[in-house]
Backbone as CSV, one residue per row, in Angstrom:
resi,resn,N_x,N_y,N_z,CA_x,CA_y,CA_z,C_x,C_y,C_z
1,MET,0.832,-1.201,0.000,0.000,0.000,0.000,0.867,1.252,0.000
2,LYS,0.399,2.268,-0.727,1.030,3.577,-0.728,0.179,4.560,0.071
3,ALA,0.755,5.714,0.381,0.005,6.779,1.041,0.269,8.093,0.330
4,LEU,-0.795,8.830,0.089,-0.725,10.164,-0.505,-1.263,11.164,0.502
5,LEU,-0.445,12.138,0.868,-0.816,13.136,1.864,-0.958,14.497,1.200
6,MET,-2.095,15.135,1.448,-2.391,16.442,0.867,-1.921,17.542,1.812
7,ALA,-0.909,18.291,1.385,-0.298,19.278,2.280,-0.053,20.603,1.575
8,ALA,-0.883,20.941,0.579,-0.612,22.127,-0.236,-1.276,23.398,0.278
9,GLY,-2.343,23.251,1.069,-3.167,24.411,1.395,-2.564,25.380,2.397
10,ARG,-3.152,26.563,2.439,-2.692,27.629,3.316,-3.263,27.504,4.719
11,GLY,-4.467,26.963,4.858,-5.083,26.823,6.180,-5.575,28.145,6.735
12,THR,-6.446,28.811,5.997,-6.845,30.175,6.351,-7.627,30.256,7.657
13,ARG,-8.334,29.185,8.042,-9.170,29.265,9.239,-8.346,29.294,10.531
14,ILE,-7.100,28.826,10.464,-6.270,28.785,11.670,-4.935,29.486,11.453
15,SER,-4.756,30.115,10.301,-3.440,30.616,9.896,-2.862,31.634,10.870
16,ARG,-3.715,32.416,11.530,-3.181,33.457,12.411,-2.486,32.878,13.640
17,TYR,-2.690,31.603,13.914,-2.037,30.961,15.059,-0.770,30.200,14.666
18,LEU,-0.435,30.179,13.373,0.599,29.277,12.884,1.902,29.968,12.494
19,ASN,2.008,31.249,12.737,3.226,31.990,12.381,3.605,31.811,10.918
20,GLY,2.581,31.676,10.075,2.833,31.578,8.648,3.231,30.202,8.161
21,ASN,3.209,29.191,9.028,3.637,27.847,8.638,2.449,26.987,8.187
22,PRO,2.688,25.940,7.400,1.601,25.035,7.010,0.986,24.338,8.221
23,LYS,-0.298,24.036,8.125,-1.006,23.421,9.254,-0.369,22.121,9.710
24,CYS,0.115,21.333,8.767,0.625,20.015,9.126,1.956,20.067,9.863
25,THR,2.528,21.267,10.011,3.812,21.378,10.704,3.661,21.834,12.151
26,VAL,2.434,21.967,12.644,2.256,22.356,14.043,2.883,21.300,14.953
27,GLU,3.445,21.735,16.054,4.040,20.793,17.004,2.956,20.233,17.910
28,ILE,2.819,18.905,17.911,1.821,18.282,18.777,2.398,18.034,20.166
29,LYS,3.698,18.039,20.275,4.396,18.185,21.534,5.766,18.761,21.186
30,GLU,6.512,19.168,22.178,7.750,19.882,21.911,8.676,19.046,21.021
31,GLY,9.056,19.645,19.906,9.985,18.991,19.000,9.383,17.964,18.065
32,LEU,8.047,17.788,18.073,7.397,16.790,17.231,6.296,17.430,16.376
33,PRO,6.617,17.808,15.135,5.580,18.312,14.227,4.589,17.216,13.851
34,LEU,3.357,17.608,13.604,2.318,16.653,13.229,2.730,15.827,12.020
35,ILE,3.282,16.430,10.989,3.622,15.688,9.786,4.732,14.664,10.048
36,ARG,5.637,14.975,10.957,6.679,14.017,11.322,6.061,12.809,12.024
37,TYR,5.121,13.081,12.933,4.406,12.006,13.625,3.687,11.111,12.626
38,THR,2.983,11.716,11.663,2.182,10.947,10.710,3.063,10.064,9.839
39,VAL,4.129,10.622,9.303,5.019,9.840,8.442,5.668,8.710,9.238
40,ASP,6.103,9.001,10.458,6.701,7.949,11.291,5.690,6.853,11.602
41,MET,4.439,7.229,11.835,3.408,6.244,12.129,3.128,5.368,10.905
42,LEU,3.057,5.979,9.736,2.852,5.198,8.519,4.005,4.221,8.297
43,HIS,5.234,4.701,8.524,6.389,3.804,8.413,6.262,2.639,9.394
44,LYS,5.855,2.947,10.611,5.710,1.912,11.638,4.693,0.863,11.216
45,LYS,3.674,1.279,10.484,2.620,0.363,10.048,2.938,-0.289,8.708
46,GLY,4.159,-0.091,8.220,4.593,-0.778,7.016,4.359,-0.035,5.720
47,ILE,3.898,1.211,5.795,3.684,2.019,4.589,4.874,2.959,4.436
48,THR,5.756,2.632,3.529,6.981,3.420,3.353,7.008,4.185,2.039
49,ASP,6.091,3.855,1.132,6.010,4.563,-0.151,4.994,5.687,0.011
50,ILE,5.492,6.872,0.319,4.642,8.002,0.708,4.979,9.196,-0.166
51,MET,3.935,9.864,-0.651,4.133,11.124,-1.367,3.354,12.233,-0.680
52,LEU,3.974,13.391,-0.540,3.295,14.594,-0.092,3.115,15.529,-1.267
53,VAL,1.881,16.019,-1.428,1.650,17.100,-2.385,1.750,18.395,-1.606
54,THR,2.749,19.188,-1.939,3.004,20.427,-1.224,2.667,21.628,-2.090
55,GLY,2.570,22.765,-1.444,2.296,24.014,-2.145,2.768,25.165,-1.279
56,TYR,1.848,25.648,-0.432,2.160,26.766,0.454,3.340,26.435,1.366
57,ARG,4.358,27.248,1.318,5.567,27.125,2.135,6.083,25.680,2.182
58,HIS,6.216,25.096,1.020,6.652,23.701,0.912,8.012,23.460,1.539
59,GLU,8.842,24.478,1.578,10.201,24.307,2.113,10.193,23.981,3.604
60,VAL,9.168,24.430,4.324,9.071,24.128,5.757,8.833,22.634,5.966
61,ILE,7.936,22.067,5.173,7.653,20.630,5.258,8.875,19.820,4.841
62,GLU,9.519,20.222,3.778,10.678,19.480,3.264,11.841,19.513,4.248
63,GLU,11.969,20.599,4.987,13.029,20.667,5.993,12.769,19.678,7.124
64,ILE,11.501,19.470,7.469,11.157,18.537,8.541,11.365,17.089,8.109
65,LEU,10.959,16.749,6.896,10.925,15.344,6.468,12.132,14.919,5.638
66,GLY,12.825,15.866,5.047,13.985,15.514,4.241,13.629,14.531,3.138
67,ASN,14.420,13.477,3.007,14.237,12.499,1.945,13.402,11.290,2.385
68,ASP,12.671,11.417,3.484,11.882,10.285,3.978,10.637,10.013,3.144
69,VAL,10.262,10.960,2.290,9.079,10.817,1.442,9.393,11.376,0.063
70,GLU,8.490,11.108,-0.877,8.536,11.779,-2.173,7.688,13.052,-2.092
71,TYR,7.964,13.987,-2.988,7.191,15.226,-3.041,6.735,15.486,-4.473
72,THR,5.579,16.095,-4.589,5.212,16.762,-5.822,4.626,18.105,-5.419
73,TYR,4.838,19.094,-6.250,4.517,20.473,-5.884,3.454,21.022,-6.817
74,THR,2.444,21.664,-6.235,1.453,22.364,-7.043,1.639,23.869,-6.878
75,PRO,1.984,24.559,-7.952,2.179,26.007,-7.853,0.867,26.781,-7.810
76,PHE,-0.241,26.070,-7.957,-1.548,26.736,-8.033,-2.343,26.603,-6.741
77,PHE,-1.648,26.401,-5.616,-2.339,26.111,-4.357,-3.256,27.235,-3.914
78,ASP,-2.992,28.461,-4.347,-3.826,29.588,-3.931,-5.121,29.701,-4.718
79,VAL,-5.193,29.029,-5.854,-6.362,29.189,-6.717,-7.052,27.864,-7.031
80,THR,-6.583,26.775,-6.434,-7.219,25.473,-6.618,-7.445,24.831,-5.256
81,ASN,-8.170,23.711,-5.277,-8.367,22.937,-4.058,-7.659,21.590,-4.221
82,SER,-7.908,20.661,-3.300,-7.093,19.449,-3.247,-7.327,18.501,-4.415
83,ILE,-8.369,18.697,-5.220,-8.500,17.872,-6.422,-7.305,18.102,-7.340
84,ALA,-6.795,19.341,-7.373,-5.617,19.622,-8.189,-4.388,18.913,-7.630
85,SER,-4.297,18.821,-6.306,-3.194,18.081,-5.695,-3.230,16.622,-6.123
86,ALA,-4.423,16.025,-6.139,-4.549,14.636,-6.573,-4.134,14.489,-8.032
87,TRP,-4.493,15.475,-8.849,-4.132,15.407,-10.266,-2.611,15.460,-10.446
88,PHE,-1.930,16.301,-9.701,-0.476,16.370,-9.801,0.184,15.060,-9.362
89,ALA,-0.507,14.289,-8.523,0.047,13.030,-8.016,-0.494,11.815,-8.745
90,LYS,-1.193,12.003,-9.856,-1.918,10.880,-10.475,-0.999,9.756,-10.932
91,ASP,0.226,10.066,-11.318,1.143,9.000,-11.720,1.588,8.162,-10.521
92,PHE,1.659,8.787,-9.356,2.049,8.072,-8.140,0.981,7.084,-7.715
93,ILE,-0.287,7.422,-7.921,-1.374,6.615,-7.370,-1.858,5.530,-8.328
94,CYS,-1.109,5.252,-9.384,-1.673,4.419,-10.444,-1.401,2.926,-10.297
95,ASP,-0.590,2.487,-9.336,-0.157,1.082,-9.400,-0.201,0.320,-8.084
96,ASP,-0.966,0.808,-7.097,-1.044,0.082,-5.828,-2.278,0.537,-5.066
97,ASP,-2.642,-0.239,-4.029,-3.674,0.238,-3.110,-3.204,1.559,-2.511
98,MET,-4.171,2.442,-2.222,-3.798,3.801,-1.862,-4.593,4.298,-0.647
99,LEU,-3.861,4.800,0.340,-4.455,5.567,1.427,-4.246,7.031,1.089
100,ILE,-5.331,7.788,1.017,-5.249,9.222,0.736,-5.771,9.957,1.955
101,MET,-4.978,10.908,2.443,-5.404,11.625,3.638,-4.946,13.073,3.604
102,ASN,-5.678,13.892,4.308,-5.289,15.283,4.475,-4.187,15.344,5.532
103,ALA,-3.121,16.064,5.235,-1.917,16.010,6.071,-2.093,16.686,7.420
104,ASP,-3.193,17.410,7.611,-3.420,18.055,8.902,-4.290,17.206,9.822
105,VAL,-4.450,15.923,9.502,-5.224,15.004,10.350,-4.285,14.279,11.311
106,PHE,-4.639,14.285,12.583,-3.949,13.487,13.598,-4.834,12.303,13.964
107,CYS,-4.246,11.109,13.983,-4.943,9.914,14.466,-4.052,9.183,15.459
108,GLU,-4.659,8.692,16.528,-3.886,7.855,17.439,-3.534,6.535,16.761
109,GLU,-2.561,5.824,17.316,-2.050,4.629,16.668,-3.131,3.580,16.441
110,SER,-4.007,3.380,17.411,-5.034,2.352,17.251,-6.009,2.694,16.120
111,ALA,-6.156,3.994,15.816,-6.989,4.382,14.674,-6.344,3.934,13.369
112,TYR,-5.016,4.062,13.276,-4.320,3.568,12.083,-4.478,2.061,11.938
113,ASP,-4.433,1.341,13.045,-4.642,-0.108,12.983,-6.022,-0.421,12.418
114,GLU,-7.023,0.340,12.848,-8.390,0.139,12.373,-8.500,0.462,10.883
115,ILE,-7.878,1.545,10.487,-7.895,1.970,9.077,-7.269,0.906,8.186
116,LEU,-6.151,0.367,8.616,-5.428,-0.577,7.772,-6.074,-1.961,7.721
117,LYS,-6.853,-2.305,8.737,-7.526,-3.613,8.686,-8.793,-3.566,7.841
118,CYS,-9.276,-2.371,7.526,-10.487,-2.232,6.720,-10.224,-2.743,5.309
119,ASN,-11.101,-3.628,4.817,-10.914,-4.197,3.485,-11.997,-3.766,2.500
120,LEU,-12.724,-2.710,2.819,-13.741,-2.198,1.906,-13.095,-1.327,0.834
121,ASN,-13.793,-1.154,-0.290,-13.242,-0.377,-1.399,-14.364,0.121,-2.319
122,PRO,-14.325,1.417,-2.702,-13.563,2.478,-2.037,-14.240,2.798,-0.722
123,VAL,-13.491,3.326,0.214,-14.040,3.556,1.552,-13.555,4.888,2.097
124,MET,-14.454,5.573,2.783,-14.140,6.811,3.488,-14.364,6.563,4.978
125,PHE,-13.535,7.168,5.801,-13.605,6.931,7.241,-14.403,8.039,7.921
126,LEU,-15.227,7.630,8.878,-16.064,8.581,9.600,-16.097,8.228,11.072
127,ASP,-16.653,9.144,11.854,-16.792,8.952,13.296,-18.249,9.190,13.647
128,THR,-18.954,8.115,13.987,-20.388,8.224,14.255,-20.698,8.804,15.628
129,THR,-19.689,9.051,16.448,-19.939,9.685,17.744,-19.991,11.212,17.622
130,ARG,-19.589,11.734,16.484,-19.556,13.190,16.287,-20.687,13.584,15.332
131,ILE,-21.755,14.114,15.926,-22.934,14.513,15.165,-23.152,16.021,15.284
132,GLU,-23.470,16.478,16.486,-23.768,17.893,16.695,-22.578,18.775,16.354
133,GLU,-21.351,18.317,16.724,-20.173,19.137,16.523,-19.472,18.856,15.209
134,ALA,-20.055,17.993,14.374,-19.405,17.591,13.133,-19.231,18.778,12.194
135,ASP,-18.114,18.772,11.474,-17.830,19.808,10.487,-18.314,19.333,9.115
136,TYR,-17.590,18.411,8.493,-18.050,17.851,7.223,-18.760,16.530,7.523
137,LYS,-19.975,16.380,7.020,-20.870,15.323,7.491,-21.222,14.333,6.382
138,PHE,-21.439,13.094,6.803,-21.943,12.057,5.915,-23.300,11.587,6.423
139,TYR,-24.194,11.319,5.470,-25.391,10.561,5.779,-25.277,9.246,5.009
140,CYS,-25.375,8.138,5.727,-25.132,6.825,5.127,-26.352,5.924,5.276
141,GLU,-26.519,5.055,4.321,-27.506,3.978,4.391,-26.806,2.686,4.026
142,ASP,-26.966,1.672,4.868,-26.313,0.370,4.656,-24.806,0.528,4.472
143,GLY,-24.211,1.457,5.231,-22.773,1.641,5.193,-22.259,2.334,3.948
144,LYS,-23.153,2.964,3.170,-22.756,3.646,1.937,-23.137,5.123,2.013
145,ILE,-22.289,5.976,1.448,-22.552,7.409,1.478,-23.711,7.748,0.550
146,VAL,-24.704,8.440,1.103,-25.862,8.888,0.337,-25.864,10.402,0.196
147,LYS,-25.557,11.102,1.306,-25.463,12.559,1.287,-24.168,12.965,1.978
148,TYR,-23.683,14.143,1.644,-22.424,14.623,2.211,-22.417,16.145,2.158
149,GLY,-21.748,16.762,3.127,-21.619,18.213,3.098,-21.649,18.823,4.486
150,LYS,-21.283,20.084,4.545,-21.289,20.820,5.804,-22.697,21.223,6.224
151,GLU,-23.607,21.280,5.254,-24.926,21.834,5.524,-25.924,20.806,6.027
152,LEU,-25.571,19.537,6.130,-26.513,18.521,6.604,-26.948,18.823,8.035
153,THR,-28.217,18.583,8.323,-28.718,18.775,9.671,-28.282,17.608,10.549
154,PRO,-28.334,17.760,11.872,-28.014,16.623,12.746,-28.861,15.397,12.444
155,GLU,-30.117,15.602,12.058,-31.001,14.470,11.744,-30.550,13.735,10.486
156,GLU,-29.860,14.449,9.608,-29.372,13.850,8.367,-27.950,13.298,8.497
157,THR,-27.361,13.441,9.663,-25.935,13.134,9.820,-25.729,11.778,10.480
158,THR,-24.968,10.927,9.799,-24.554,9.646,10.375,-23.261,9.793,11.156
159,GLY,-22.376,10.665,10.686,-21.108,10.881,11.368,-20.281,11.928,10.660
160,GLU,-19.157,12.249,11.273,-18.248,13.252,10.725,-17.137,12.582,9.925
161,TYR,-16.838,13.150,8.783,-15.742,12.661,7.947,-14.414,12.878,8.658
162,VAL,-13.555,11.871,8.656,-12.296,11.902,9.395,-11.159,12.523,8.588
163,GLY,-11.280,12.582,7.269,-10.236,13.222,6.478,-9.332,12.270,5.736
164,MET,-9.807,11.032,5.529,-9.007,10.071,4.776,-9.885,8.994,4.164
165,GLY,-9.337,8.373,3.117,-10.037,7.287,2.456,-9.046,6.292,1.890
166,LYS,-9.545,5.137,1.491,-8.713,4.096,0.877,-9.333,3.668,-0.441
167,ILE,-8.460,3.453,-1.410,-8.874,3.025,-2.741,-8.003,1.846,-3.132
168,SER,-8.617,0.774,-3.606,-7.836,-0.397,-3.993,-7.223,-0.198,-5.376
169,LYS,-6.195,-0.976,-5.643,-5.523,-0.920,-6.946,-6.515,-1.140,-8.085
170,ASP,-7.479,-2.045,-7.883,-8.444,-2.347,-8.937,-9.349,-1.160,-9.263
171,PHE,-9.578,-0.295,-8.267,-10.474,0.841,-8.468,-9.740,2.092,-8.935
172,ILE,-8.421,2.089,-8.846,-7.632,3.273,-9.202,-7.929,3.769,-10.621
173,PRO,-8.014,2.893,-11.649,-8.304,3.421,-12.991,-9.612,4.208,-13.065
174,THR,-10.653,3.735,-12.368,-11.922,4.464,-12.336,-11.749,5.809,-11.655
175,PHE,-11.014,5.807,-10.535,-10.773,7.045,-9.797,-10.008,8.049,-10.663
176,VAL,-8.941,7.607,-11.305,-8.106,8.512,-12.101,-8.870,9.026,-13.319
177,ALA,-9.662,8.178,-13.951,-10.456,8.618,-15.103,-11.441,9.709,-14.704
178,GLN,-12.080,9.544,-13.548,-13.017,10.569,-13.081,-12.268,11.833,-12.674
179,LEU,-11.109,11.672,-12.052,-10.278,12.819,-11.703,-9.916,13.619,-12.954
180,GLU,-9.464,12.943,-13.999,-9.112,13.608,-15.258,-10.330,14.323,-15.861
181,LYS,-11.471,13.661,-15.826,-12.693,14.252,-16.376,-13.045,15.551,-15.646
182,MET,-12.961,15.535,-14.330,-13.322,16.718,-13.555,-12.324,17.847,-13.772
183,ILE,-11.045,17.523,-13.836,-10.043,18.560,-14.106,-10.252,19.148,-15.501
184,ASN,-10.530,18.293,-16.476,-10.778,18.777,-17.836,-12.019,19.653,-17.917
185,ASN,-12.956,19.416,-16.998,-14.156,20.261,-16.918,-13.938,21.503,-16.062
186,GLN,-12.674,21.753,-15.698,-12.291,22.942,-14.928,-12.867,22.948,-13.512
187,GLU,-13.079,21.752,-12.960,-13.579,21.665,-11.583,-12.382,21.676,-10.630
188,HIS,-11.736,22.816,-10.545,-10.503,22.939,-9.770,-10.736,23.321,-8.320
189,GLN,-11.944,23.747,-7.997,-12.204,24.331,-6.685,-12.808,23.341,-5.694
190,VAL,-12.814,22.066,-6.014,-13.393,21.083,-5.105,-12.283,20.244,-4.488
191,TRP,-12.650,19.427,-3.514,-11.687,18.584,-2.815,-11.430,17.302,-3.597
192,TRP,-10.337,16.620,-3.237,-10.061,15.330,-3.884,-11.187,14.336,-3.609
193,GLU,-11.816,14.475,-2.446,-12.897,13.562,-2.078,-14.077,13.652,-3.038
194,ASN,-14.234,14.809,-3.699,-15.347,14.972,-4.627,-15.262,14.029,-5.818
195,VAL,-14.078,13.518,-6.108,-13.966,12.507,-7.157,-14.795,11.290,-6.765
196,LEU,-14.660,10.848,-5.518,-15.453,9.712,-5.042,-16.925,10.085,-4.891
197,TYR,-17.201,11.267,-4.340,-18.600,11.664,-4.178,-19.322,11.678,-5.526
198,SER,-18.628,12.155,-6.562,-19.255,12.250,-7.878,-19.542,10.885,-8.480
199,LEU,-18.874,9.861,-7.986,-19.105,8.492,-8.459,-20.134,7.743,-7.630
200,SER,-20.579,8.352,-6.521,-21.383,7.610,-5.550,-22.756,7.213,-6.086
201,GLY,-23.207,7.855,-7.173,-24.480,7.454,-7.760,-24.403,6.143,-8.514
202,GLU,-23.208,5.781,-8.969,-23.040,4.550,-9.744,-22.153,3.526,-9.055
203,VAL,-21.373,3.965,-8.072,-20.467,3.089,-7.332,-20.777,3.239,-5.851
204,ALA,-20.822,2.150,-5.119,-21.061,2.220,-3.678,-19.790,2.697,-2.987
205,VAL,-19.808,3.953,-2.529,-18.692,4.473,-1.741,-18.989,4.161,-0.283
206,LYS,-18.228,3.256,0.286,-18.530,2.701,1.598,-17.892,3.545,2.700
207,THR,-18.311,3.282,3.936,-17.755,3.981,5.094,-17.313,2.967,6.140
208,TRP,-16.360,3.404,6.960,-15.838,2.579,8.055,-15.754,3.480,9.278
209,ASP,-16.315,3.007,10.373,-16.480,3.835,11.565,-15.244,3.771,12.468
210,LEU,-14.720,4.937,12.823,-13.601,5.019,13.766,-14.068,5.483,15.147
211,ALA,-15.322,5.251,15.459,-15.856,5.638,16.765,-15.010,5.043,17.887
212,GLY,-14.696,5.869,18.862,-13.897,5.423,19.991,-12.413,5.637,19.823
213,LYS,-11.985,6.010,18.624,-10.580,6.308,18.371,-10.395,7.829,18.362
214,PHE,-9.261,8.276,18.906,-9.040,9.720,18.919,-8.472,10.166,17.577
215,TRP,-9.053,11.236,17.058,-8.554,11.880,15.847,-8.978,13.346,15.879
216,ALA,-8.297,14.156,15.132,-8.685,15.561,14.988,-7.989,16.115,13.763
217,GLU,-8.643,17.062,13.113,-8.082,17.733,11.951,-7.821,19.183,12.324
218,VAL,-6.646,19.682,11.997,-6.238,21.021,12.438,-6.896,22.086,11.553
219,ASP,-8.190,22.308,11.780,-8.911,23.366,11.076,-9.076,24.599,11.951
220,TYR,-9.270,24.374,13.236,-9.491,25.462,14.184,-8.545,25.289,15.360
221,ILE,-8.322,26.369,16.105,-7.407,26.318,17.242,-7.902,25.307,18.275
222,GLU,-9.208,25.144,18.406,-9.747,24.169,19.352,-9.338,22.750,18.988
223,ASP,-9.277,22.456,17.681,-8.822,21.137,17.234,-7.375,20.913,17.647
224,TYR,-6.556,21.909,17.425,-5.136,21.811,17.767,-4.949,21.606,19.270
225,GLU,-5.719,22.320,20.069,-5.624,22.172,21.521,-6.054,20.768,21.952
226,ARG,-7.062,20.199,21.294,-7.490,18.839,21.621,-6.388,17.832,21.338
227,ILE,-5.688,18.021,20.213,-4.591,17.121,19.865,-3.495,17.199,20.904
228,LYS,-3.086,18.399,21.259,-2.008,18.564,22.238,-2.389,17.965,23.581
229,ALA,-3.643,18.148,23.985,-4.096,17.587,25.255,-4.075,16.067,25.219
230,PHE,-4.474,15.478,24.089,-4.456,14.022,23.975,-3.029,13.481,24.029
231,VAL,-2.134,14.085,23.262,-0.750,13.619,23.219,-0.100,13.760,24.604
232,LYS,-0.375,14.835,25.277,0.195,15.058,26.608,-0.292,14.005,27.596
233,GLY,-1.538,13.556,27.422,-2.112,12.608,28.367,-1.835,11.149,28.049
234,GLU,-1.186,10.861,26.927,-0.921,9.466,26.545,-0.026,8.772,27.563
């Protein structure tokens, strides 16, 4: 299995707390940036073929990780969303099972164990314990995504999207073909996940529940504080 990490964005919702650095470089404890933790955890779980798509202040990330990963750079990070990052990495994702995740996501080790044991395809990870406070929401029926978005009501929400998904090698050609189609249609302003969402009418995009596992995505300062508190208490 390979891993593709999306690390190109500026992180405008929390940027004033980051001293101009990318979100994935925040220190979750002294001397340990989030991206260093994530790459080390993936290595520990046997995933050593890792690519980061960088953009905003890419040199900060590269200084932390050095040659431990591959990089591809998108110069259009200010005017595109993560679908463009996936397009720049399309050659990397063409020949193996793939874990795709947003680089500002923190997961405890047992969550990675749960993610890697999941054998569904394609699959997006969610947390069914987070309803009222959920940011990006899924509504699922029979374990398949039916509705998705920030605007779903609590009654329509099955759980909160965790920020990662898995695609098998067999499904990669379908994923890449849809990615190419959307880019050719100038759909540059959507997330990489929208490639799967756009296929959900014809393909069952499944979900896997990480309820009970600690995770957080560094979108707001409160998320960052939760991560630091968890790491400190381990």
